[in-house]
Structure formats: C-alpha cells, structure tokens
N, C-alpha and C positions, 0 to 999 in steps of 0.2 A: 910332692911336698904337701903335707897334710895341713889342713887349716887348723890352726890352734884356736881354742876358744879364747876370746878376749875377756879378760877378767872384769871389765866394766860393763859388758853387755849383759842384760838380764836374760835369763832363759825364758822362753815363751811358755805360758801355762799350757797344760795339756788340754787339748780340745776334746771334749767328751760328747758323744752323740746323745740325743735325747733318749733313745732306747736304752743306752748303757746306764743312764741314771735311773730309769724306771718311770719316766714321765710320759703321760699320754698327750700327744699333740692332736688338737682338734682343728680340723680345717673347716672354716665357715663357708658352707656351700650356698647359703642365701645371701643376696646382695645386702649391703649395708643400707642404713636409712637414707643417706644422701642420694644414693642411686635410685631408690624407690621414689623419693620426692621429685627427682629430676624426671623420671618416666611419667609420673603423675602430672607434672607441670606440662610436659610435652603433649600428653594426651588431652589435657584441658585446652591447651593452645590450639591443637588440631580441631577440637570440637568447636571452639569459638570461631576459628577461621572458617570452618564449614558453615556455621550459622550465619556468619557475615556474608559469605559468598551467596548463600541461598537468599538471604534478605536483599542483597543487592540485585540479584537476578529477578526476584519477585517485584522489586521496585521498578526495574527497567521494563518488565512486562506490563506492570500497571500503568506506567507512563505511556507506553506505546498504545495500549488499549484505550486509554483516556484520550489520546490524540486522535485515534481512529474514530472514536465515538463523537468527539467534537466536530471533526470534519464531516461525518455523516449527518449530524444534527444541523450543521451549517447548510448542507445541501438540502435537507428537508425544509428548513426555514426559507431558504432561497426559492425552493420550488413552490412553496405556498404563496410567497409574495409575488413571484412571477406569474403564477396562475391568476392572480387578481389583475395584473397589468396586461395580460395577453389580449383581452377583448379591446383594450385601447390601442394596442399595437395593430391588431387586425383592422380596426376601424380606420386608422391612419393609412394603412396599406390600401384598403378599398377606396378611400376618399382620393388618394393620390392617383390610383389607377383609373378613376373615372374623369379626371380633369382633361378637358379637350386640349389638343396639342397647341393650339394658338394661345392658350392662356398659361402655358407652362413657364413663360418668361416673366410673369407677374411677380412682384416682390413677396406677396403673401404666400404664393405657391412655393417659392424658394424657401421661405421661412418655415413652412410646414414640412418641407422636404428635409431641412436641416434638423428640425425637431425629431423627425423619424430616424435620421441617421444617428443623432445623439442617443436616442432610446436604444437603438440596435447596438451602438458602441458600449453603452453601459451594460447591456445584457451580456455581451461577449466578455467583458472584463470580469463578470462574476461567474463565468464558465458556462453560459448558455449557448447552445448551438441548435441551429435549425436541422430538422431531419430531412435529409435529401431523399425525395420520394419519386419525382418524375422520372419515368423510364426504369425504375428499380423493380425487382421482383416484389410482389405483394408479400408483406410480412405482417401478420395479424398482431404481433407484439408491439409494433410501432406505427401501423397504419390502421385506419378505420374506414372500411369500404362502405360508402353510402350509395353507390351506383355501380352498375356493371354494364358494359356495352353489350348489346344484343348479340347472340350467337358467338360469344367469346368464352374462353376458359377462365378469364379473370385472374391471370397469373402475373400481370404486369400493371403498374400504376401508369395510367395514361393522362390523368388530369388531377390537379390539386385544388380542392375547394377551400381548405384551411390548413395553413402550415402547422407542423408538429414541432415540438421543442423538447430538449432534454438538458439537464444539468449533470455533467459528468456521465455516469451510467444510469441516473434516475430519469425516468420518463416523466415529463411535466404534462404533456398533452400529445396524444397520437395525431398524426396527420390525417385529415379527413380527405379521402381520395375517391376517384373513380377508377375502376379497374377494367382491363380489357386484354387483348392479345398484344404481344410484343410487336412493335412496329418493325417492319423489314426494311433494311437499308437498300435502296435501289442498286448501289454499286456492288453489293454482295450478290444480287441476282445476276448481274452481268458477269461477274467472275465465275459463278457457277455454270453459266451457259458456255463460257469458253473452256472450262475444264471438262465438259461433258463430251 
C-alpha cells in the first residue's frame, strides 16, 4: 500500500547545496575575538601569578635572612657585653678559691657564692658556655697556651689558668692553658700488662 500524499501537508522546499547555487563558503580559520581575549587574559593571569609567587618567595627569603642577621647581631652584642663582665667573673672565682676552708660557712662567703651562681646562671640563659679544656687535646682555635711542661709534646691541656667562654659558635675568649703530655690512667697500664 502506497502512501498517498496528504493534501494538507506542505511539500518541503528543495534543499540546495551551496555549490549548486554558486556561492563560495569561507571557513574562518582564525579564532574569533572572544577566544583571543580569553587567551590573553589567561596569559596575563599566569604572568601575575608568577610575579606573585616570586615576590612571595623573595619576601620569605628576606625575612629568613633578616632573622639570621638579627640573631647573629644579638650574639655579637652579647659577646661584647660578656667580654666586659668576664674579668669580674674571673675575680669572683679566684676570690672564692682562696677562701680558707674554716671560713666557708660565714654568711658573707655564702652571699658571694650566691652572687657568683647568679652571674653564671644569667650567662647560661643568654647562651654562654664555658670551654671544657682540662684533659682535652690542645686546640689553638679555642685554647691559648701560655706554658708547656718541660719535655712534653704539648698535645693535651693539663692545667687551666683562665676559663674560656663562647656564645653559641662565637668565641668570646679562649681558655688560657698549660699544655703537656696526656696523663696515663694507671688502670690502663695494668690491663696492658695482662694482655702481654
């Protein structure tokens, strides 16, 4: 059964191809203006983001350097102030070392001892430490040798004349020492004899 054309339905117009009519169709190969603006905006955004990140990194580095310089400056200032107080600390140590044993229980001796302890505590709180020298190998960077035992190689500190101090890694004053040979522990000699 064939379909009959309905009388009320319009017939569709004929679809003609552009080439049939003789028109040239131009395809736009370049992006339109909105796409160019979007790409330009993205490029500007990326450039601003890069500048922001660089500025932020520079500021972080500046802040870190500034903190390091302040800490170093604080150490230098503390070193200079401590260098002025070291003779007083040395005098107190020498004075307390010469007090006879029978007078150590006097009130004034205990008071001077407390003053010395307070000075040492204050020095420790600002980061001051004594240089441990007795029995240590001689190190010219932290020890100042003022005497050497006769017929010794001077490789070990055998006596301390004046304590040395440092603040962190900064040397305030080297330890004034006497050098000599390392002392030999008698128990080590006995052990060597048994192993022979």
